[in-house]
DOVEXPA-366979 format. One record per residue (C-alpha): residue number from 1; x, y, z. Coordinates in steps of 0.001 Angstrom, whole numbers, plus 524288, in hexadecimal, padded with zeros to 5 digits. Layout:
<atoms>
NUM;X;Y;Z $
...
</atoms>
This chain:
<atoms>
1;CB62E;9FA76;F61C3 $
2;CC2E6;9FD0A;F5A99 $
3;CBEB2;9F38F;F4FF1 $
4;CB197;9FA8E;F4E8E $
5;CB836;A07D0;F4D94 $
6;CC18D;A02EF;F4301 $
7;CB64F;9FCC2;F3B70 $
8;CAEC0;A0991;F3BE0 $
9;CBA73;A115A;F36FC $
10;CBCA7;A079B;F2BFA $
11;CAE5D;A0897;F27E0 $
12;CAF1C;A1776;F27AA $
13;CBB8A;A1706;F1F7A $
14;CB570;A0D2F;F1623 $
15;CA93E;A157F;F1485 $
16;CB177;A2194;F1186 $
17;CB977;A1A5E;F0763 $
18;CAD33;A14D5;F011D $
19;CA748;A2263;F0009 $
20;CB3E5;A27C2;EFA6E $
21;CB283;A1E38;EEF35 $
22;CA57C;A240F;EEB2B $
23;CA603;A2F7B;EE182 $
24;CA404;A3C3E;EE8DC $
25;CA13F;A35C8;EF605 $
26;CAE0E;A39F6;EFC2E $
27;CACE2;A4851;EF8BB $
28;CA79F;A51B7;F02E9 $
29;CA8FE;A5D4F;EF9A4 $
30;CA4A2;A5FAA;EEBC0 $
31;CADB0;A62E8;EE083 $
32;CAD11;A715D;EDCE8 $
33;CB05B;A74D6;ECEDA $
34;CB4C4;A823C;ECA11 $
35;CB4F3;A85C3;EBBA0 $
36;CB431;A918C;EB2B8 $
37;CABEB;A9461;EA6C0 $
38;CB3CB;A8C82;E9CDA $
39;CAB43;A8620;E926F $
40;CAB5D;A7B89;E8D8C $
41;CB215;A7684;E99E8 $
42;CAA8D;A7D4D;EA4DB $
43;C9F94;A8748;EA4C7 $
44;C921B;A89EF;EAA8F $
45;C85CC;A8982;EA244 $
46;C7804;A8AB2;EA7A9 $
47;C7DB7;A89D8;EB566 $
48;C83FC;A7CAA;EB255 $
49;C9276;A7955;EB1A9 $
50;C956B;A74A2;EA3ED $
51;CA0F7;A712D;E9B40 $
52;CAA74;A65F4;E99E8 $
53;CB18C;A67D2;EA6DF $
54;CA4B6;A6930;EAE38 $
55;C9F0D;A5CF3;EA808 $
56;CAB87;A55A6;EAB3F $
57;CAA7D;A5A80;EB942 $
58;C9C33;A563F;EB9E9 $
59;C9F2F;A489D;EB4EB $
60;CAA8D;A467D;EBE32 $
61;CA290;A4B56;EC9CD $
62;C9729;A427F;EC631 $
63;CA008;A36D2;EC3C1 $
64;CA70A;A3882;ED0CB $
65;C9B71;A3D34;ED8E2 $
66;CA153;A4A8E;EDBCE $
67;C9969;A563F;EE050 $
68;C9C57;A6205;ED7B3 $
69;C9AC9;A70CA;ED891 $
70;C9F86;A7A15;ECDDA $
71;CA253;A887D;ECBB4 $
72;CA4EF;A8F6F;EBECC $
73;CABDE;A9C7B;EC084 $
74;CB762;AA487;EBB7D $
75;CC3D0;A9C6B;EBBD2 $
76;CCB69;AA4BF;EC584 $
77;CC029;AA3B5;ECF30 $
78;CBEF6;A950E;ECCD9 $
79;CCD5E;A9362;ED048 $
80;CCBB3;A9B60;EDCB1 $
81;CBF57;A9487;EE15F $
82;CC481;A86E8;EDE3D $
83;CD06C;A89A5;EE6AD $
84;CC758;A8BA3;EF256 $
85;CBF8A;A7F17;EF003 $
86;CC73B;A729C;EF349 $
87;CBE84;A6934;EEB99 $
88;CBEBF;A7134;EDF26 $
89;CC29C;A6F80;ED0F8 $
90;CC5FD;A79F7;EC6E2 $
91;CC289;A76CA;EB8C8 $
92;CC6EE;A7810;EAE49 $
93;CD469;A7B63;EB35F $
94;CE04D;A7C5C;EAA98 $
95;CEB41;A7492;EB114 $
96;CF70B;A7D90;EB0EC $
97;D0419;A7BFA;EB811 $
98;D007B;A87A0;EC0B5 $
99;CF399;A8160;EC4C7 $
100;CF8E9;A7383;EC60E $
101;CFBEE;A7389;ED4C6 $
102;CEF56;A7A72;ED89A $
103;CE576;A701F;ED464 $
104;CE312;A618B;ED325 $
105;CE0A0;A5E7C;EC4D6 $
106;CD749;A5531;EBDF3 $
107;CD6CB;A5503;EAF24 $
108;CD965;A59B2;EA528 $
109;CCBEB;A5D2A;EA029 $
110;CD178;A6353;E93D5 $
111;CDEAC;A6792;E8E3B $
112;CDB4F;A761E;E8F3F $
113;CE5A7;A7CA6;E86D4 $
114;CE73D;A8B09;E8A60 $
115;CE78A;A935B;E7E1B $
116;CE70C;AA120;E78B6 $
117;CDB67;AA44F;E6FF5 $
118;CD7A0;AAF99;E6737 $
119;CCC96;AB2AC;E5DCF $
120;CCF16;AAE5E;E4FBB $
121;CCB6F;ABBB5;E4A90 $
122;CD6B7;AC1B1;E5231 $
123;CE055;ABF16;E4730 $
124;CE87D;ACA72;E4C24 $
125;CECB3;AC2B1;E582E $
126;CF953;ABB0B;E57F0 $
127;CFD9F;AB40E;E644C $
128;D0BF5;AB080;E6548 $
129;D0E33;AA6DF;E7092 $
130;D1C9A;AAAB6;E70D0 $
131;D1957;AB894;E74DA $
132;D101A;ABE98;E7EAD $
133;D032D;AC30C;E78F9 $
134;D05CC;AD13F;E7C36 $
135;CFA2E;ADA3A;E7A71 $
136;CF03E;ACF31;E78B4 $
137;CE554;ACE06;E82A4 $
138;CE3F9;ABFAC;E8689 $
139;CD8A4;ABA7D;E8E93 $
140;CDA64;AAFB6;E98B7 $
141;CD249;AAA69;EA3EF $
142;CD5CC;AAF66;EB16E $
143;CDC5B;AA462;EB8FC $
144;CDE6B;A9C4D;EAC8F $
145;CEBDF;A96AE;EA8FA $
146;CEB58;A9E18;E9C15 $
147;CEEC2;AAA9A;EA37A $
148;CFBC0;AA535;EA834 $
149;CFE83;A9EFB;E9B08 $
150;CFCF2;AAC51;E9499 $
151;D0637;AB246;E9E84 $
152;D0FF0;AA755;E9C0F $
153;D0F1E;AAA89;E8D82 $
154;D1327;AB874;E908A $
155;D05DD;ABF18;E8F92 $
156;D055E;ACAA5;E9920 $
157;CFA64;ACB1C;EA325 $
158;CF57C;AD7C2;E9D05 $
159;CF1F8;AD004;E90BF $
160;CEAC7;AC51B;E980D $
161;CDC68;AC7D2;E9AB8 $
162;CD7AC;ABE66;EA52C $
163;CC91E;ABB41;EA522 $
164;CC0DD;AB52D;EAFEE $
165;CB983;AAC2F;EA67F $
166;CBD81;AA600;E999A $
167;CB135;AAB67;E9310 $
168;CB5FB;AB95A;E953B $
169;CC2B5;AB708;E8DEC $
170;CBB9E;AB10D;E824E $
171;CB212;ABC54;E8166 $
172;CBD21;AC647;E8248 $
173;CC4A1;ABF47;E7771 $
174;CB8F5;ABF9A;E6E29 $
175;CB6B8;ACDE6;E7196 $
176;CC4DF;AD0F4;E6DCB $
177;CC809;AD51D;E7BA6 $
178;CD253;ACA59;E7C2E $
179;CDC13;AC660;E71C2 $
180;CDE80;AB899;E769D $
181;CD862;AAF38;E8050 $
182;CE014;AA553;E885B $
183;CD959;A9915;E8D52 $
184;CD2EC;A8C6A;E8913 $
185;CCDB4;A8AFF;E7B3E $
186;CC0F4;A839C;E7D3B $
187;CBB82;A8BE8;E886A $
188;CBE9A;A9842;E80B1 $
189;CB793;A930A;E74AE $
190;CABBF;A8EEA;E7CA2 $
191;CAB4F;A9C2C;E8379 $
192;CAB9B;AA2C8;E762F $
193;CA071;A9A69;E712D $
194;C9876;A9C6A;E7D92 $
195;C99D2;AAB30;E7C53 $
196;C9563;AAB76;E6E33 $
197;CA2BA;AAC88;E67A7 $
198;CA83C;AA41A;E5CD4 $
199;CB1C5;A9AA4;E6369 $
200;CB878;A97C8;E5672 $
201;CBE11;AA59F;E574B $
202;CC6FF;AA109;E6255 $
203;CD483;A9D02;E5DEE $
204;CDFA9;A9713;E65C2 $
205;CEC40;A9E91;E6313 $
206;CF548;A98A3;E6D41 $
207;CF583;A8D97;E7748 $
208;CFA41;A9321;E842F $
209;CFAC8;A85D8;E8AC3 $
210;CF69C;A78BC;E8523 $
211;CF03A;A6E66;E8D83 $
212;CF144;A72F4;E9B96 $
213;CE48B;A6B82;E9D31 $
214;CD7D4;A6EF6;EA440 $
215;CD502;A6773;EB0BA $
216;CCC7A;A665E;EBCBF $
217;CD4D6;A6D4E;EC6FA $
218;CD1BD;A695E;ED506 $
219;CD4A2;A70F1;EE15A $
220;CE029;A69AD;EE7C9 $
221;CD82F;A68FE;EF46F $
222;CCD94;A60CD;EEDEA $
223;CC8F2;A547E;EF4DD $
224;CD21F;A49C6;EEF8B $
225;CC6E0;A4009;EEE79 $
226;CBEC1;A49B8;EE6B0 $
227;CCA49;A4C37;EDD9B $
228;CCCA3;A3D9E;EDBE6 $
229;CBE57;A3B40;ED866 $
230;CBE7A;A465D;ECE77 $
231;CCB31;A4186;EC872 $
232;CC577;A33CF;EC768 $
233;CB96B;A3912;EC061 $
234;CC1A3;A412B;EB6FF $
235;CCAAC;A35D8;EB396 $
236;CBF09;A2CE5;EB140 $
237;CB92F;A36C3;EA7CC $
238;CC620;A3853;EA0C5 $
239;CC8C4;A29C0;E9F70 $
240;CBAD9;A26D1;E9AF5 $
241;CBB57;A30F7;E9010 $
242;CB084;A392C;E9639 $
243;CB9A9;A44CB;E97D3 $
244;CBD28;A4496;E8969 $
245;CAEBD;A439C;E85FD $
246;CAC2F;A5022;E8DAE $
247;CB785;A56CD;E86C1 $
248;CB1FB;A5300;E798E $
249;CA488;A57DD;E7DA3 $
250;CA882;A6513;E830B $
251;CB552;A694D;E7D0C $
252;CB072;A6C5B;E6F8B $
253;CB6AA;A78A4;E6A62 $
254;CAC14;A8221;E65A3 $
255;CB614;A896A;E5D61 $
256;CC2E6;A8762;E564F $
257;CCDB4;A8C66;E5F40 $
258;CD96D;A8779;E57BE $
259;CE3E8;A90C1;E5308 $
</atoms>
């Protein structure tokens, strides 16, 4: 009897281990992704999630057999909702020292320099990084690291206009309701193009922070097996060159943003 009981327990353990080796078989919950409208990385078009980060997410999920649900919403809300969902991932998330202990990181997806931009026709503007930009209205995404970087540079809160979506800041800049825009270059250029503006009018005037890097940021309560499977899929895509292929496909600058 004792021998039979031990044999049964061994068979159950073996079956569990065998299932754990199959992609997606060990996961009782799906992976829930939260992103904002940030072309060319993540956006919604015709009710479908598109962009480089979304395609990367799709390929990893398919490769590893992961169930996937996604939401595209303002960044501050994405951060809040992801915190309440254990098996969740925020993307694209700039990996800052302040955020470091709050997530489990897989990446980087891109370097994601954080810069200050203006319109080329605003030849009257001169930004001196050694002094606070007093009197200049600077747009930045609510909940984005660019807000703190501006504060660290000495810019008063009264001069920082925080927007709920990156598109709003771009439109305000082209309408001369902002003097400068803080954020990522490529998404700003793509937002300009998508809204009918000339993206070549955007000009980088200062790099607030080079190369923090944009990552997939997982809730620290995520299922460890799910995280391990996702990490395995990401590393396989990086080592095979597939990640670089996606970068080359998507990250084409529609305008000249150099100084």
